[in-house]
C-alpha positions as CSV (number, residue, x, y, z in Angstrom):
1,M,120.8,152.7,90.5
2,S,121.8,149.3,89.1
3,V,119.9,146.1,89.4
4,D,122.5,144.9,91.9
5,D,121.7,147.9,94.2
6,E,117.9,147.5,94.1
7,D,116.2,146.9,97.4
8,T,114.9,143.3,97.3
9,R,114.6,142.9,101.1
10,K,110.8,142.7,101.1
11,V,109.7,139.1,100.3
12,Q,106.6,137.1,101.1
13,T,108.1,133.6,101.0
14,A,111.1,131.8,102.4
15,V,112.3,128.3,103.3
16,A,112.6,127.0,106.8
17,G,115.6,125.3,108.5
18,R,118.5,125.9,106.1
19,A,119.3,127.8,102.9
20,G,119.0,124.6,100.7
21,S,115.7,123.5,102.2
22,D,112.6,122.7,100.1
23,D,110.3,123.4,103.0
24,P,108.4,126.5,101.8
25,V,107.2,129.2,104.2
26,F,104.6,131.9,103.4
27,M,104.4,135.1,105.4
28,P,100.7,136.0,106.0
29,F,99.9,139.6,105.2
30,D,97.8,140.5,108.3
31,A,99.3,141.2,111.8
32,E,96.6,139.1,113.3
33,D,97.9,136.0,111.4
34,F,101.6,136.9,112.2
35,D,101.6,135.6,115.8
36,R,99.8,132.4,114.8
37,F,102.4,132.0,112.0
38,L,105.3,132.3,114.4
39,E,103.8,129.6,116.7
40,H,104.7,127.1,114.0
41,Y,108.2,128.5,113.7
42,P,109.3,129.5,117.2
43,E,113.0,129.3,116.2
44,R,112.4,131.9,113.4
45,S,114.9,130.0,111.2
46,F,113.9,131.5,107.8
47,Y,116.2,131.8,104.8
48,C,116.1,133.3,101.3
49,G,116.1,129.8,99.8
50,I,118.4,128.6,97.1
51,L,115.4,126.8,95.5
52,L,113.6,130.1,95.4
53,G,116.4,131.6,93.4
54,G,117.6,133.5,96.5
55,C,120.9,134.3,98.1
56,G,120.7,131.7,100.9
57,K,121.0,134.4,103.6
58,R,118.9,134.4,106.8
59,L,115.7,136.5,106.8
60,S,113.9,138.4,109.5
61,A,110.1,138.2,109.9
62,K,108.6,141.6,110.0
63,R,105.3,142.4,111.7
64,Y,103.3,145.5,110.8
65,V,99.9,146.9,111.6
66,D,99.7,149.6,109.0
67,K,101.0,147.6,106.1
68,K,101.6,144.0,105.0
69,C,103.9,141.7,107.1
70,H,106.8,140.3,105.2
71,F,110.3,138.9,105.4
72,A,113.4,141.1,105.1
73,H,117.0,140.7,104.4
74,H,119.6,142.0,106.9
75,P,121.3,145.0,105.2
76,P,123.4,145.3,103.3
77,V,121.6,143.4,100.6
78,H,123.5,141.3,98.0
79,C,120.5,139.3,96.8
80,K,119.5,139.1,93.1
81,R,116.3,137.2,93.7
82,T,113.5,138.6,91.4
83,A,110.4,136.5,92.5
84,N,109.3,137.8,95.9
85,S,105.4,137.7,95.8
86,E,103.1,135.3,97.6
87,S,103.3,132.8,94.6
88,S,107.1,132.8,94.4
89,A,107.4,129.5,96.4
90,D,104.4,127.7,94.7
91,H,106.7,125.3,92.9
92,L,107.9,124.1,96.3
93,Y,104.4,123.9,97.7
94,I,103.3,121.9,94.7
95,G,106.4,119.6,94.8
96,K,105.9,118.8,98.5
97,A,102.1,118.3,98.2
98,L,102.6,115.9,95.2
99,Q,105.4,114.0,97.1
100,L,103.0,113.5,100.0
101,W,100.2,112.5,97.7
102,F,102.3,109.9,95.9
103,A,103.2,108.4,99.3
104,Q,99.5,108.2,100.1
105,Q,99.0,106.4,96.8
106,G,101.6,103.8,97.8
107,Q,104.5,105.3,95.8
108,R,107.4,105.6,98.2
109,G,110.6,107.4,97.6
110,V,109.2,109.9,95.1
111,N,111.3,113.0,95.4
112,P,110.7,116.3,93.5
113,S,113.4,117.6,91.2
114,Y,113.2,121.4,91.2
115,R,115.8,121.9,88.5
116,P,115.1,119.6,85.6
117,S,117.5,119.7,82.7
118,G,117.2,122.9,80.7
119,H,115.2,124.7,83.4
120,L,115.9,127.3,86.1
121,V,114.6,127.0,89.6
122,G,110.9,127.7,89.7
123,E,110.3,126.9,86.0
124,A,109.4,123.2,86.3
125,V,109.2,120.3,88.8
126,D,109.7,116.6,87.9
127,L,108.5,113.6,89.9
128,V,109.5,110.2,88.8
129,H,107.3,107.3,90.1
130,S,106.1,103.8,89.4
131,A,109.6,102.3,89.7
132,G,111.1,104.9,87.4
133,R,108.8,104.1,84.5
134,H,106.6,107.2,84.7
135,V,107.4,110.9,85.1
136,L,105.1,113.8,86.0
137,R,106.3,117.2,84.7
138,V,104.8,120.2,86.4
139,Q,105.3,123.1,83.9
140,M,105.3,126.4,85.8
141,S,106.9,128.8,83.4
142,R,105.7,129.9,80.0
143,R,106.8,127.7,77.0
144,S,106.2,127.9,73.3
145,K,104.5,125.0,71.6
146,A,107.8,123.9,70.0
147,E,109.6,124.0,73.3
148,W,106.9,122.0,75.0
149,E,106.8,119.4,72.2
150,A,110.6,119.1,72.3
151,A,110.5,118.6,76.1
152,D,107.7,116.0,75.7
153,T,109.7,114.1,73.1
154,E,112.8,114.2,75.3
155,L,110.9,112.9,78.4
156,A,109.2,110.2,76.3
157,G,112.6,108.9,75.3
158,L,113.5,108.4,78.9
159,R,110.2,107.1,80.5
160,E,107.4,104.8,79.4
161,H,104.7,107.4,80.3
162,V,104.9,111.2,80.5
163,E,102.2,113.2,82.3
164,W,101.8,117.0,82.4
165,L,100.5,119.4,85.0
166,F,100.3,123.0,83.8
167,G,100.7,126.0,86.1
168,P,98.9,129.3,85.8
169,D,101.6,130.9,83.7
170,S,102.6,128.0,81.4
171,M,100.4,128.9,78.4
172,V,100.6,125.3,77.1
173,A,97.4,123.7,78.3
174,N,95.5,124.5,75.1
175,W,97.9,122.4,73.0
176,Q,97.5,119.5,75.5
177,M,93.7,119.8,75.1
178,E,94.1,119.6,71.3
179,R,96.0,116.4,71.8
180,L,94.0,114.6,74.6
181,G,90.7,116.5,74.8
182,Y,91.6,117.8,78.3
183,A,94.5,119.1,80.3
184,L,95.4,118.9,84.0
185,R,96.1,122.2,85.7
186,V,97.6,123.1,89.1
187,Q,97.4,126.2,91.2
188,C,98.0,127.5,94.7
189,R,95.8,129.8,96.8
190,T,96.4,131.3,100.2
191,V,94.6,129.7,103.1
192,G,95.5,131.2,106.4
193,T,99.2,130.9,106.9
194,T,100.0,128.6,104.0
195,R,99.4,128.0,100.3
196,S,96.9,125.2,99.4
197,V,97.5,123.2,96.2
198,E,94.6,122.5,93.9
199,I,94.3,120.3,90.8
200,G,92.1,121.3,87.9
201,T,90.7,119.5,84.9
202,Q,90.3,121.7,81.8
203,F,88.1,120.8,78.8
204,P,87.8,122.9,75.7
205,N,85.4,125.9,76.0
206,K,84.7,125.1,79.7
207,P,85.9,126.7,82.9
208,V,88.6,124.7,84.8
209,E,87.1,122.3,87.4
210,W,89.2,122.6,90.5
211,T,89.5,120.0,93.3
212,T,92.0,119.0,96.0
213,L,94.7,116.3,95.7
214,S,92.9,114.3,98.3
215,E,90.1,113.8,95.8
216,C,92.4,112.4,93.1
217,R,93.8,108.9,92.7
218,L,96.7,107.4,90.8
219,S,96.0,105.1,87.9
220,E,98.3,103.4,85.5
221,R,98.0,106.4,83.2
222,G,98.6,109.0,85.9
223,I,96.5,111.4,88.0
224,T,92.8,110.8,87.8
225,T,90.6,113.7,89.0
226,P,86.9,113.4,89.8
227,S,86.2,114.9,86.4
228,L,88.0,112.1,84.6
229,T,87.2,108.4,84.1
230,E,89.6,105.6,83.2
231,M,89.2,104.3,79.6
232,H,90.8,101.4,77.9
233,R,93.3,103.6,76.2
234,G,94.1,105.9,79.2
235,V,92.2,108.6,80.9
236,R,89.5,110.5,79.0
237,G,87.3,113.3,80.1
238,E,83.7,112.5,80.9
239,F,82.7,115.7,79.0
240,Q,85.0,115.0,76.0
241,R,83.3,115.7,72.7
242,A,81.4,112.7,71.4
243,D,82.6,113.3,67.9
244,R,86.3,113.2,68.8
245,P,87.9,110.1,67.3
246,P,89.5,107.7,69.9
247,Y,92.9,108.7,68.5
248,S,94.5,110.5,65.7
249,A,97.1,108.9,63.5
250,A,100.4,110.8,63.3
251,P,100.1,113.2,60.3
252,V,102.2,112.7,57.2
253,A,104.3,115.8,56.5
254,F,106.6,116.6,53.6
255,P,108.9,119.6,54.2
256,L,108.8,122.1,51.2
257,A,112.0,123.7,50.1
258,A,112.7,127.0,51.8
259,K,111.8,130.3,49.9
260,T,110.1,128.4,47.0
261,V,106.3,128.6,47.8
262,A,104.3,131.8,47.6
263,F,100.6,132.7,47.6
264,T,98.1,135.4,47.0
265,G,94.3,135.9,47.1
266,A,94.0,134.5,50.7
267,V,90.5,134.3,52.1
268,R,89.8,133.0,55.6
269,A,88.0,129.7,55.6
270,V,84.5,129.7,57.0
271,E,85.3,126.6,59.0
272,S,88.5,128.1,60.5
273,P,88.3,128.6,64.3
274,V,87.9,132.1,65.6
275,S,88.2,131.7,69.4
276,A,91.2,133.3,71.2
277,A,92.4,129.8,72.1
278,A,92.8,128.8,68.4
279,A,96.4,128.1,67.6
280,R,96.1,128.2,63.8
281,I,93.9,129.7,61.1
282,I,92.9,128.1,57.8
283,Y,92.9,130.2,54.6
284,H,92.0,129.4,51.0
285,A,94.6,130.9,48.7
286,D,96.2,130.7,45.2
287,V,99.6,128.9,45.8
288,Q,102.5,128.5,43.5
289,P,105.9,126.7,44.0
290,I,108.6,128.1,41.8
291,G,108.5,126.5,38.4
292,S,105.0,125.0,39.0
293,A,101.5,126.0,38.2
294,V,99.2,128.0,40.5
295,V,96.7,125.9,42.5
296,R,93.9,126.8,44.9
297,A,94.9,125.3,48.2
298,Q,94.3,125.4,51.9
299,L,96.9,127.1,54.1
300,S,97.3,126.7,57.8
301,L,99.0,129.7,59.5
302,P,99.7,130.5,63.1
303,A,97.0,132.6,64.8
304,D,99.6,135.2,65.7
305,A,100.9,135.5,62.1
306,P,100.0,138.7,60.1
307,V,96.6,138.5,58.4
308,P,97.5,138.2,54.7
309,E,95.9,140.9,52.5
310,Y,93.9,139.6,49.5
311,L,95.8,141.5,46.9
312,R,99.3,141.0,48.1
313,V,101.8,138.2,47.4
314,Y,103.5,136.4,50.3
315,L,106.2,133.9,50.8
316,L,105.6,130.9,53.0
317,Q,108.2,130.3,55.8
318,G,108.8,126.8,57.2
319,A,106.2,125.2,54.9
320,V,105.3,121.6,55.0
321,L,102.7,119.6,52.9
322,S,100.8,117.6,55.5
323,S,97.8,115.2,55.6
324,L,95.4,114.1,58.3
325,A,94.4,110.4,58.0
326,L,92.0,108.8,60.4
327,P,91.4,105.0,60.8
328,D,87.7,105.4,60.0
329,K,88.2,107.9,57.1
330,P,90.2,106.4,54.3
331,D,90.2,109.6,52.3
332,V,93.2,111.8,52.7
333,K,93.0,115.6,52.9
334,W,96.1,117.7,52.2
335,L,97.0,121.2,53.3
336,I,100.1,123.4,53.5
337,S,101.1,124.4,57.0
338,A,103.6,127.1,57.6
339,D,105.4,128.7,60.5
340,G,104.9,132.2,59.1
341,I,104.7,134.5,56.1
342,R,106.6,137.3,54.6
343,L,105.4,140.0,52.2
344,I,107.1,139.9,48.8
345,E,108.0,143.1,47.1
346,K,107.0,143.6,43.5
347,A,110.5,143.0,42.1
348,A,111.0,139.8,44.0
349,A,107.4,138.6,43.1
350,A,108.5,138.2,39.5
351,M,110.0,134.8,40.5
352,W,106.4,133.6,40.8
353,Q,105.1,134.8,37.5
354,G,101.9,132.9,37.9
355,L,101.1,135.1,41.0
356,S,102.7,138.4,40.0
357,S,100.6,138.5,36.9
358,H,97.7,136.7,38.6
359,P,94.3,138.4,38.9
360,A,94.4,138.6,42.7
361,A,97.8,140.4,42.6
362,S,96.6,142.8,39.9
363,K,93.2,143.5,41.4
364,S,91.4,141.5,38.7
365,K,90.5,138.1,40.1
366,P,86.9,136.8,39.9
367,P,86.5,135.0,43.3
368,K,84.1,132.4,42.1
369,D,86.3,131.3,39.1
370,R,89.3,129.7,40.8
371,A,90.9,128.8,37.4
372,I,93.9,130.8,36.3
373,A,92.6,133.8,34.3
374,T,94.4,136.4,32.1
375,T,93.9,140.1,32.6
376,T,92.8,141.3,29.2
377,P,91.1,144.8,29.0
378,A,87.9,143.2,28.0
379,R,87.7,141.4,31.4
380,H,89.1,144.1,33.6
381,A,85.8,145.6,34.8
382,A,84.3,142.3,35.5
383,D,87.3,141.1,37.3
384,V,87.4,144.2,39.5
385,L,83.7,143.5,40.4
386,G,84.7,140.0,41.2
387,V,87.4,141.2,43.6
388,L,84.8,143.5,45.2
389,A,82.4,140.6,45.7
390,A,85.2,138.5,47.2
391,V,86.2,141.3,49.6
392,I,82.6,141.9,50.6
393,D,82.2,138.2,51.3
394,Q,85.4,138.2,53.3
395,T,84.5,141.3,55.4
396,S,80.9,140.0,56.0
397,L,82.4,136.7,57.3
398,A,84.9,138.6,59.4
399,L,82.1,140.7,60.9
400,D,80.1,137.6,61.7
401,Q,83.1,136.0,63.4
402,E,84.1,139.3,65.1
403,D,87.7,139.0,63.7
404,M,89.2,142.5,64.1
405,D,92.3,141.9,62.0
406,S,90.2,140.5,59.1
407,V,87.7,143.4,59.3
408,R,90.5,145.9,59.2
409,Q,92.0,144.1,56.2
410,G,88.6,144.2,54.5
411,A,88.2,147.9,55.2
412,R,91.6,148.6,53.6
413,E,90.7,146.6,50.5
414,L,87.4,148.4,50.2
415,E,89.1,151.8,50.4
416,R,91.4,150.7,47.6
417,L,88.6,149.5,45.4
418,L,86.6,152.7,46.0
419,G,89.7,154.5,44.5
420,T,89.0,152.6,41.2
421,E,86.3,153.2,38.7
422,L,83.3,151.3,40.0
423,P,79.8,151.4,38.7
424,R,77.6,153.6,40.9
425,T,75.6,150.7,42.4
426,D,78.7,148.7,43.2
427,A,80.4,151.7,44.6
428,L,77.4,152.3,46.9
429,R,77.6,148.6,48.0
430,A,81.3,149.0,48.8
431,R,80.8,152.3,50.7
432,Q,78.0,150.8,52.8
433,E,80.2,147.7,53.6
434,L,83.0,150.1,54.5
435,Q,80.8,152.2,56.7
436,E,79.6,149.0,58.5
437,C,83.2,147.9,59.0
438,E,84.2,151.4,60.3
439,A,81.2,151.5,62.7
440,W,82.0,148.0,64.0
441,I,85.7,148.9,64.4
442,A,84.8,152.0,66.3
443,E,82.4,150.1,68.5
444,R,85.0,147.4,69.2
445,R,87.6,150.1,69.9
446,D,85.4,151.7,72.4
447,A,84.7,148.3,74.1
448,D,88.4,147.5,74.0
449,E,89.2,150.9,75.6
450,Q,86.6,150.3,78.3
451,R,88.1,146.9,79.0
452,A,91.6,148.4,79.2
453,S,90.3,151.0,81.6
454,E,88.8,148.3,83.8
455,S,92.1,146.4,83.7
456,L,93.9,149.6,84.6
457,T,91.8,150.1,87.6
458,S,92.4,146.5,88.7
459,C,96.2,147.0,88.1
460,L,96.2,150.1,90.2
461,D,94.1,148.4,92.9
462,W,96.7,145.6,92.9
463,L,99.5,148.1,93.3
464,D,97.8,149.7,96.2
465,T,97.7,146.4,98.1
466,E,100.9,144.7,96.8
467,G,103.2,147.6,95.8
468,D,104.8,148.1,99.1
469,C,106.2,144.5,99.0
470,L,107.6,144.7,95.5
471,A,111.3,144.9,94.6
472,V,112.1,147.9,92.4
473,Q,112.5,145.7,89.3
474,E,109.0,144.2,89.7
475,L,107.5,147.6,90.7
476,R,108.9,149.1,87.5
477,R,107.4,146.2,85.4
478,R,103.9,146.7,87.0
479,I,103.9,150.4,86.5
480,R,104.9,149.9,82.8
481,E,102.0,147.6,82.5
482,A,99.7,150.3,84.0
483,E,101.2,152.8,81.6
484,D,100.5,150.6,78.6
485,L,96.9,150.1,79.8
486,S,96.5,153.8,80.2
487,E,97.4,154.3,76.5
488,E,95.1,151.5,75.4
489,A,92.2,153.0,77.5
490,G,92.1,156.0,75.2
491,D,89.0,158.2,76.0
492,H,88.3,155.9,79.0
493,F,91.5,156.9,80.8
494,W,89.9,158.9,83.6
495,L,91.4,161.7,85.8
496,E,91.2,159.6,88.9
497,Q,93.2,156.8,87.2
498,E,95.7,159.4,85.9
499,E,96.3,160.8,89.5
500,R,96.7,157.3,91.0
501,L,99.2,156.3,88.2
502,E,101.2,159.5,88.7
503,Q,101.4,158.7,92.4
504,W,103.0,155.3,91.7
505,Q,105.3,156.8,89.0
506,A,106.4,159.3,91.7
507,R,106.9,156.4,94.1
508,L,109.0,154.5,91.5
509,A,111.1,157.6,91.0
510,V,111.8,157.8,94.7
511,E,112.7,154.0,94.8
512,L,115.1,154.4,91.8
513,N,116.9,157.2,93.6
514,R,117.3,155.3,96.8
515,P,120.9,154.8,98.0
516,S,122.9,151.8,96.9
517,R,124.3,149.3,99.4
518,Q,127.7,151.0,99.2
519,E,126.1,154.3,99.9
520,I,124.2,152.8,102.9
521,R,127.5,151.5,104.3
522,A,129.2,154.9,103.8
523,L,126.3,156.7,105.5
524,G,126.4,154.2,108.3
525,S,130.1,155.0,108.9
526,I,129.3,158.7,109.0
527,V,126.4,158.2,111.4
528,R,128.5,156.0,113.7
529,R,131.3,158.6,114.0
530,A,128.7,161.3,114.7
531,L,126.9,159.3,117.3
532,E,130.2,158.4,119.1
533,L,130.9,162.2,119.4
534,V,127.4,162.9,120.7
535,V,127.7,160.1,123.3
536,Q,131.0,161.6,124.5
537,S,129.2,164.9,125.1
538,K,126.4,163.0,127.0
539,Q,123.7,164.3,124.7
540,V,120.8,162.9,122.6
541,L,119.6,164.2,119.2
542,S,116.8,163.8,116.7
543,W,117.3,162.3,113.2
544,E,116.7,165.8,111.8
545,Q,119.4,167.2,113.9
546,L,121.7,164.4,112.9
547,A,121.1,165.1,109.3
548,E,121.7,168.8,109.7
549,W,124.9,168.2,111.6
550,A,126.4,165.1,110.0
551,E,125.1,164.6,106.5
552,P,122.1,166.4,104.8
553,K,121.3,163.3,102.6
554,L,120.0,161.6,105.8
555,A,116.9,163.8,105.9
556,A,115.5,162.5,102.6
557,L,115.9,158.8,103.4
558,L,112.9,156.5,103.3
559,P,112.2,154.7,106.7
560,E,113.6,151.4,105.3
561,D,116.9,153.1,104.3
562,K,117.0,155.1,107.6
563,L,116.8,151.7,109.4
564,A,119.5,150.2,107.2
565,V,121.9,153.2,108.0
566,L,121.3,152.8,111.7
567,V,121.9,149.1,111.5
568,E,125.2,149.7,109.7
569,A,126.1,152.3,112.3
570,D,125.7,149.8,115.1
571,R,126.9,146.7,113.3
572,E,130.3,146.8,114.9
573,T,129.0,147.7,118.4
574,P,130.0,144.8,120.8
575,E,127.2,142.8,122.3
576,S,128.3,143.9,125.7
577,R,127.8,147.6,124.8
578,P,124.5,149.4,124.3
579,L,123.6,150.5,120.8
580,L,124.5,154.0,119.7
581,S,121.1,154.2,117.9
582,A,119.5,154.6,121.4
583,I,120.5,158.3,121.5
584,V,118.6,159.1,118.3
585,V,115.2,160.3,119.7
586,E,111.9,161.7,118.6
587,S,111.6,165.5,118.4
588,N,110.1,165.7,121.9
589,R,113.1,163.8,123.3
590,Q,110.8,161.6,125.4
591,R,111.2,158.4,123.4
592,P,113.7,156.9,121.1
593,D,113.3,157.1,117.4
594,P,110.8,154.2,116.4
595,A,113.6,152.7,114.2
596,Y,115.6,151.9,117.4
597,W,113.4,148.8,118.2
598,D,113.8,147.6,114.6
599,V,117.6,148.0,114.9
600,L,117.5,145.8,118.0
601,F,115.6,143.2,116.0
602,E,117.7,143.3,112.9
603,L,120.9,142.9,115.0
604,E,119.2,140.0,116.8
605,R,119.3,141.7,120.2
606,E,116.4,141.2,122.6
607,V,113.5,143.5,122.0
608,P,111.8,144.4,125.3
609,H,108.0,144.0,125.8
610,E,105.8,147.0,125.1
611,T,105.2,147.6,128.8
612,V,108.8,148.0,129.7
613,K,110.2,149.5,126.5
614,R,110.6,153.0,127.9
615,R,112.2,151.9,131.1
616,N,114.6,149.7,129.1
617,W,115.5,152.7,126.9
618,R,116.2,154.8,130.0
619,S,118.6,152.2,131.3
620,V,120.4,152.1,128.0
621,L,120.8,155.9,128.1
622,Q,122.2,155.6,131.6
623,A,124.7,153.0,130.3
624,H,125.8,155.6,127.9
625,G,126.2,158.0,130.8
626,I,123.2,160.1,129.8
627,V,120.8,161.0,132.6
């Protein structure tokens, strides 16, 4: 089944009034909240909003007791909207809440822009205020650092002041904290029949401090939360580090020619950050530009770059020579920053003769002597011991910092060194260090597998509560996530988890085999012709009998598809005539098929009260001439 044919009729959010409205509506999950929800919208004017990425068609509000209430499209479905969950309208809730807040702060005429330049609906929201001088960008979707910085530069060229609010999925707040010492966050949470907007203040290595918009105020520099105080140069966190300078001068950076700078002998710096939030890692390495001498220098590499192995030669990609100069520190420190690295094969490494014949690249570099050394046979044994000492230092540091990649790198280097001729005492040291690395890796692997198992349980629990409301595309993504976690769980992938995952895999297989909208229409035509013949014979029949007589495929349909087929069968029935679906009955022939009442609702016909439903149905049969 193609993406166009996927069933996207179950959605938790809509807009009210018209298709282009920015008035968001959230459907509460519980039947008890459903009636209270409809009290606010007696006209039931719900749409799959354009600003939700939807088709603009009208939606029906569905009330259920045994599963979650939700909105549904009228079949056939032509909607390609992909975000259907309870958070899928959060950008509208946030935009409306900020618009009201700005008005309360004396800023009139502030209107949210839900499609800023370069963004799709739902990815960002812009609010221009203070007579057009300031802009608040709410970043909802994920962005890389380069994309965020480019957007910030673009906005700064248009407005005097740019302020950022970061949504739960933006993945940018850490870079803002590096710049300002704090970041402002925004989130929505379900409260009764709506979604409540909260503003958070995030400081490095601290949990986000959440508050309501009513507790915030507008200053010349933007939103001021209770956790922030106004300072002479803007807003600064009360808990900002005392040793942070009041500002950082823009660094001087000289781009280095592409494919000209290589390095080897990289050792992670002791002062380099090890937290998961760290964006870059500092290494000490022997560096050589083509045609120049080898120097010992500091390298700054992205945290997600491959960990360089001590004995290999690498090429720097996107390298710049940069400095950090502060007003109160006249001395200048230089380092080489790069966007990434690439391993250089032995033949290509000859272009950097100082490195290809260098002790580190030839397993003969004394770590404490950073001067360039030759590899004469007389020094070979001592140099190997020097490399061993450097690797042991590196792995010991990696163990202390709990850096898995560096520990694995150290273990590989120790295995290689144990394959050389080492003195017995030094071989014992290397073997003990290797065993410590292997034991730590095994312990961490077990802990990682246990965490993956716990995440898998959470994922399966989420599917059990949310899975029925997911479109097939989203359901497939969630199940793939669970499958990935099951592989990561290793020995902690339990039988009960396997059985639950298999149930959802089977459910997905059923969903993928559901009929397309064209097939629904075709089945509807078949059912209509069959029911017209049955009406002429003054009879009723069950769904099972209808499937046996008219089309065997009907027997295997899910309840939602069965309803869609019956709706199609009665779509052309004039309003003055009773629905043909009324003659489809339960097996005991005492009541109509439960889908009949939903057909009435979907075709916007009056649904009788529970107390008179059966009498109403009998009158419909009489209108068909069936007594």
